[in-house]
N, C-alpha and C positions, 0 to 999 in steps of 0.2 A: 442463498450460500450455502455452502457443504461444511460441515462442522465434523471434527474426529470424534473419538468416544470422549476424550477429555472435554469436551465443548469449546476448543479453540477454532476460533472465526478465521476459514481460509479463503482467499480467493480462487476463484474457478475459470475455467477459459471462455465460461458464456455471458459472465459477470460484465455489465455496461461501465462506462464510467463513474455514471453515477454510485454505480453500487459499490464499485471499488473505492472512491470519496468516502462513501458510508464508513468501509471496514477501514478505510484512515483515520476518520475520526473517532472509531470506535478504541483502536489502538491508541490512537493521540492524546484519549481521555481514560482509557482504562474502565469503560462501560459497554456493556452489551457482550458481556462473556470473553471480552479480550484484556489480558492484561496491558497496565501501562507499560507502552514500547515503542520510542520515539524512534526505532530503527525501521521497525515493521511499518509504521506509521508514515516514514518518509517514502518506503516501499510501494504503499499502497496508494500514494499520493501520486508516487511516480508512474505507476499503473495506471491509474485514474486519468492523470494526463496525456500518456502518450493514448487513452482512449477517446481524447476528446473536451475531458473533463477542464475548463477553465479554472473553476473554484480552485480543484486539486492544482491547479498550477502555483494559484497564491499561497496556499498552506504550506504547500513543499517548501514554498521560499522563506516563509515565516519562519515554520520548523526546522529550517537549517539553519537559521540565525542563533538559534538555540543549542545546535547540537557540535559535537567535535567534529572536525574534517575525517579522523577515521571511523565515525559511525556512520556520516556520511557516506563516505566509502565503500562500507560494508551494505549500508541499505542500495547502494546503486548497483551492487558487485550481486547482492539477493534480488533484485530484480531481473537483471539480464540473464541469471540462471533458472528463472521463472520463465523468461522469453526464450530463452536458449530449448529448454525443456517442451518448449510449444503448448505450455498450462496458459499462457495468455500473450494473445494476438493484437496487433497492432490496429489502430482505428481505419475503417474501409475508407 
């Protein structure tokens, strides 16, 4: 997992679905150097699900029930932006 100078955990292109799931868990709980951020957690779970994490799909669905539509849309846009920038690829 790569971190910036402020130690904010960020996804990298080489992360597996399990790695991205763990990152989503960090953001959804505010632990491990990540702020409590449901939008980022949803984004990470979304990316993890694209990488084959079935667990991430379940957590993303659960998290969506606690979020506003606008926040879900923002998380989905953020995930698409990461994909468009080639930072995170689809599962092979």
